[in-house]
C-alpha positions in Angstrom: -5.4 16.3 -30.8 -8.9 16.1 -29.3 -10.4 19.2 -27.7 -13.4 18.6 -25.4 -15.5 21.3 -23.7 -18.9 21.6 -22.2 -21.5 24.3 -21.6 -24.5 24.1 -19.3 -28.0 25.6 -19.4 -29.5 28.2 -17.1 -31.1 25.5 -14.9 -28.0 23.5 -14.1 -27.4 23.7 -10.4 -24.1 25.7 -10.5 -25.6 28.1 -13.0 -28.6 28.8 -10.8 -26.1 29.9 -8.2 -24.1 32.0 -10.6 -27.3 33.8 -11.7 -28.5 34.4 -8.2 -25.0 35.8 -7.3 -24.9 38.1 -10.3 -28.5 39.3 -10.0 -27.6 40.4 -6.5 -24.5 42.2 -7.9 -26.6 44.0 -10.5 -29.2 45.1 -7.9 -26.5 46.5 -5.6 -24.9 48.4 -8.5 -28.3 49.8 -9.5 -28.7 51.2 -6.0 -25.1 52.0 -5.3 -22.5 52.0 -8.2 -19.7 51.8 -5.7 -21.0 48.8 -3.9 -18.3 46.4 -2.7 -19.3 42.7 -2.5 -18.0 39.2 -2.6 -20.9 36.7 -2.4 -21.0 33.0 -2.3 -24.1 31.0 -3.2 -24.8 27.3 -2.4 -27.9 25.4 -3.4 -28.9 21.8 -2.7 -32.2 19.9 -2.4 -34.7 22.6 -1.6 -32.2 25.0 0.0 -30.3 28.0 -1.1 -27.7 29.8 1.1 -26.2 33.3 0.3 -23.1 34.2 2.3 -20.2 36.5 2.0 -19.4 40.2 2.4 -21.1 43.4 1.4 -20.3 47.0 1.9 -22.9 49.2 0.3 -25.7 51.7 0.7 -28.0 49.3 -1.1 -30.7 47.8 1.0 -33.1 45.2 -0.4 -34.4 41.8 0.3 -31.8 39.4 -1.0 -33.9 36.3 -0.3 -36.8 37.7 -2.3 -34.6 38.4 -5.3 -33.0 35.0 -5.2 -36.5 33.4 -5.1 -37.5 35.5 -8.1 -34.4 34.5 -10.1 -35.1 30.8 -9.3 -38.6 31.1 -10.6 -37.5 33.0 -13.7 -35.1 30.2 -14.6 -38.1 27.9 -14.7 -38.4 26.1 -11.4 -41.7 26.0 -9.6 -40.8 24.1 -6.4 -40.6 25.8 -3.0 -37.1 26.7 -1.9 -35.9 27.7 1.6 -33.4 30.6 1.5 -30.8 31.6 4.1 -28.9 34.8 3.9 -25.8 35.5 6.0 -24.0 38.5 4.5 -21.8 40.7 6.6 -19.7 43.8 6.2 -16.0 43.1 5.3 -13.5 43.1 8.2 -11.7 46.3 9.0 -8.4 44.7 7.7 -10.0 43.9 4.3 -11.7 47.3 4.1 -8.4 49.1 4.7 -6.7 47.4 1.7 -6.4 49.6 -1.4 -5.8 46.6 -3.6 -6.9 43.0 -3.8 -7.6 41.1 -0.6 -6.2 37.9 -2.1 -3.4 36.6 -4.4 -5.0 36.6 -7.8 -4.0 35.3 -11.2 -6.1 35.9 -14.3 -5.8 35.1 -17.9 -7.3 36.2 -21.2 -7.2 34.5 -24.6 -8.3 35.3 -28.1 -8.0 33.5 -31.4 -8.9 34.0 -35.1 -10.3 30.5 -35.1 -13.9 31.8 -34.9 -15.6 35.2 -35.3 -16.2 35.1 -31.5 -12.4 34.8 -31.1 -12.9 31.7 -29.0 -12.0 28.0 -29.5 -14.4 26.4 -32.0 -15.6 23.5 -29.8 -16.6 26.1 -27.0 -18.6 28.1 -29.5 -20.5 25.0 -30.6 -21.1 23.9 -27.0 -22.5 27.3 -26.0 -24.6 27.4 -29.1 -26.2 24.0 -28.1 -26.9 25.0 -24.5 -28.3 28.3 -25.6 -30.6 26.7 -28.1 -31.8 24.3 -25.4 -32.7 27.3 -23.2 -34.3 29.2 -26.1 -36.4 26.3 -27.3 -37.7 25.6 -23.8 -38.5 29.3 -23.2 -39.9 30.3 -26.5 -41.2 27.3 -28.5 -44.5 25.8 -27.2 -43.7 22.5 -28.8 -40.9 22.2 -26.3 -42.9 22.9 -23.2 -41.9 19.4 -22.0 -38.2 20.6 -21.7 -37.1 21.4 -18.1 -34.3 23.9 -17.2 -31.4 21.6 -16.5 -29.2 20.5 -19.4 -25.6 20.3 -20.6 -23.8 20.1 -24.0 -20.4 18.5 -24.5 -18.5 18.9 -27.8 -15.3 17.0 -28.7 -13.4 18.1 -31.9 -10.3 16.8 -33.6 -8.8 19.8 -35.3 -11.7 21.2 -37.3 -13.7 18.0 -37.5 -16.5 17.2 -35.0 -15.7 14.0 -33.2 -18.6 13.6 -30.8 -21.5 15.5 -29.3 -23.3 14.8 -26.0 -26.5 16.5 -25.1 -28.3 16.1 -21.7 -31.7 17.7 -21.3 -34.1 17.3 -18.5 -37.7 16.7 -19.4 -41.2 16.1 -18.1 -41.7 12.6 -16.6 -44.5 11.6 -19.1 -42.2 12.1 -22.1 -41.1 9.0 -24.1 -37.3 8.9 -24.1 -37.3 8.0 -27.8 -39.4 11.1 -28.6 -37.1 13.2 -26.5 -34.0 12.0 -28.3 -35.5 12.5 -31.8 -36.7 16.0 -31.0 -33.3 17.0 -29.6 -31.5 15.6 -32.6 -33.7 17.3 -35.2 -34.4 20.6 -33.5 -31.3 21.2 -31.3 -28.2 19.3 -32.5 -28.6 19.2 -36.3 -29.5 23.0 -36.7 -26.3 23.9 -34.7 -23.7 21.4 -36.0 -25.3 20.0 -39.2 -24.8 16.3 -40.1 -21.6 14.5 -40.5 -20.6 10.9 -41.2 -18.9 9.0 -38.3 -20.0 11.6 -35.8 -20.7 10.1 -32.4 -23.9 11.4 -30.9 -25.1 10.8 -27.3 -28.5 12.2 -26.4 -29.5 11.6 -22.8 -27.4 8.4 -23.0 -28.4 7.2 -19.5 -32.1 7.3 -20.4 -34.8 9.4 -18.7 -33.6 12.7 -17.1 -36.6 14.0 -15.1 -35.0 15.5 -12.1 -32.8 18.5 -12.5 -31.4 21.5 -10.7 -31.1 21.2 -6.9 -33.2 18.1 -6.9 -30.5 16.4 -9.0 -27.3 17.9 -7.7 -25.8 20.6 -5.4 -24.7 23.8 -7.0 -22.0 26.4 -6.1 -21.3 29.7 -7.9 -18.0 29.8 -9.8 -17.8 26.0 -10.3 -18.4 26.3 -14.0 -15.5 28.8 -14.5 -14.0 26.7 -17.3 -17.0 26.9 -19.5 -17.5 30.5 -18.4 -14.1 31.4 -19.9 -12.2 29.2 -22.4 -13.6 25.8 -22.0 -10.6 24.6 -20.0 -8.5 24.7 -23.2 -6.5 27.6 -21.9 -5.6 28.7 -18.4 -8.4 30.7 -16.8 -7.5 31.3 -13.1 -9.1 29.7 -10.1 -11.4 32.4 -8.7 -15.1 32.7 -9.4 -16.3 35.7 -11.4 -19.9 35.7 -10.3 -20.9 37.3 -7.1 -18.2 39.9 -7.2 -18.3 43.7 -7.9 -16.4 44.8 -11.0 -13.6 46.3 -8.9 -12.5 42.9 -7.7 -9.2 42.0 -9.4 -10.4 38.6 -10.4 -13.3 40.1 -12.3 -11.8 43.3 -13.7 -8.5 41.4 -14.5 -10.3 38.6 -16.3 -12.2 41.1 -18.5 -9.1 43.2 -19.2 -6.8 40.4 -20.1 -9.5 39.1 -22.6 -10.0 42.7 -24.0 -6.3 43.1 -24.6 -5.9 39.6 -26.1 -8.8 40.5 -28.5 -7.1 43.8 -29.3 -3.8 42.1 -30.3 -5.6 39.6 -32.6 -7.9 42.3 -34.1 -4.9 44.4 -35.0 -3.6 41.6 -37.1 -0.5 41.3 -35.0 -0.9 37.6 -34.2 -3.3 34.7 -34.9 -3.9 34.1 -31.2 -2.9 35.9 -28.0 -2.7 34.9 -24.3 -2.4 37.6 -21.6 -1.8 36.9 -17.9 -1.8 39.2 -14.9 -1.0 38.4 -11.3 -2.0 40.5 -8.3 -1.1 40.3 -4.7 -2.6 41.6 -1.4 -3.1 45.3 -1.1 -1.3 46.3 -4.3 -3.4 47.7 -7.2 -0.7 47.2 -9.9 -0.2 43.6 -11.1 3.1 42.2 -9.8 3.5 40.3 -13.1 2.0 40.9 -16.6 2.8 38.8 -19.6 1.4 38.7 -23.2 2.3 36.1 -25.7 1.1 35.9 -29.3 1.3 33.2 -31.9 1.7 33.9 -35.6 0.6 30.7 -37.3 1.5 31.8 -40.8 5.2 32.1 -39.8 5.2 29.6 -37.0 6.4 32.2 -34.5 5.8 32.8 -30.8 6.0 36.5 -30.0 6.6 38.0 -26.6 4.4 41.1 -26.5 4.6 41.8 -22.8 6.5 45.1 -23.1 4.0 46.5 -25.6 1.1 45.6 -23.4 2.7 46.9 -20.2 3.3 50.3 -21.9 -0.2 50.7 -23.5 -2.6 49.3 -20.9 -3.3 50.1 -17.3 -4.2 46.9 -15.4 -5.0 48.5 -12.0 -8.6 47.4 -11.2 -9.9 51.0 -10.8 -8.4 51.9 -14.2 -10.0 48.8 -15.8 -13.4 49.7 -14.3 -13.2 53.2 -15.8 -11.9 52.1 -19.2 -14.5 49.4 -19.7 -17.3 51.1 -17.9 -17.9 48.2 -15.6 -20.0 50.0 -12.9 -23.3 49.1 -14.5 -25.8 46.2 -13.9 -24.9 43.9 -16.7 -23.6 40.8 -14.8 -26.6 38.5 -14.6 -26.4 38.1 -18.4 -22.8 36.9 -18.0 -23.9 34.1 -15.7 -25.1 31.9 -18.6 -23.5 30.8 -21.9 -20.1 32.3 -21.1 -18.6 35.7 -20.3 -16.8 36.0 -23.6 -17.5 36.1 -27.3 -20.7 38.2 -26.9 -20.6 41.7 -28.4 -23.0 43.2 -25.9 -20.3 43.2 -23.2 -17.9 46.1 -23.1 -14.8 43.9 -22.8 -15.8 42.3 -26.1 -15.7 45.6 -28.0 -12.6 47.0 -29.6 -10.2 48.9 -27.3 -9.4 52.4 -28.4 
């Protein structure tokens, strides 16, 4: 069975929007740890719009922060920014639980030390290396911020790798391909016979970001979570305060799935939680583990329901989520990185 996933760099259009959204979340939490926000960011061809709801004591220039993030990513063009953020309606503010029907899922596997599917780990490693070489290696000053990696694996064997990297217009496409092969792809995946490699297969890639495509925060949710190989819910994580059920629940289901695998109970675990309007407790909570050595599927729902509290407020307290750490989640995935509290062992 082939498993194909992708990961994008910091300058890809959707990821620009994710970073802007979560930079705003972080700044609100710095100024007001109890800030309540649900932001939506759209960018396209010289324009960025920030909309949504915010209830907070925080008061700062959102447009200036968005412009700063855009420049930090590596773009130098002028961008027009519109902000239309309002307080939530009284009906939403009165709710003590989620303001929407939410379903979240968490997954963990012994397949890699990151407890993530192997092709996703490779894809993130490639996109991260693209970003790092552009930012820190003077020999790669010709690289531009937009890029993407796609990895396809058949069991444990690499089937194909695609790498897209935007570059300066005066670069020869053959030189670009050779440099990306030797300094990006081979150091990450090594060499392998019969491996299909595609490096900027359409030729020159000189326009990226909003000049190349429109972006929306939350659209890269598959690569943000489990590469589309497992269910991941349909709500954006970026732009939301940690008390939102979609964000808190996604982190808690992942943390519990990790716990079940770390304890040696199963080879992989999948945890799902469903929430409904105005109710803090999930209306459904299920945990399933796979024991590959014995070929067993184990229902662990009762154990998880007894041991873990999935109310968003309880999750925020247990994982210490009221802190400005979210912009870092907006590139190269929310999971498999030990600096995040949901990636640390639950006790």
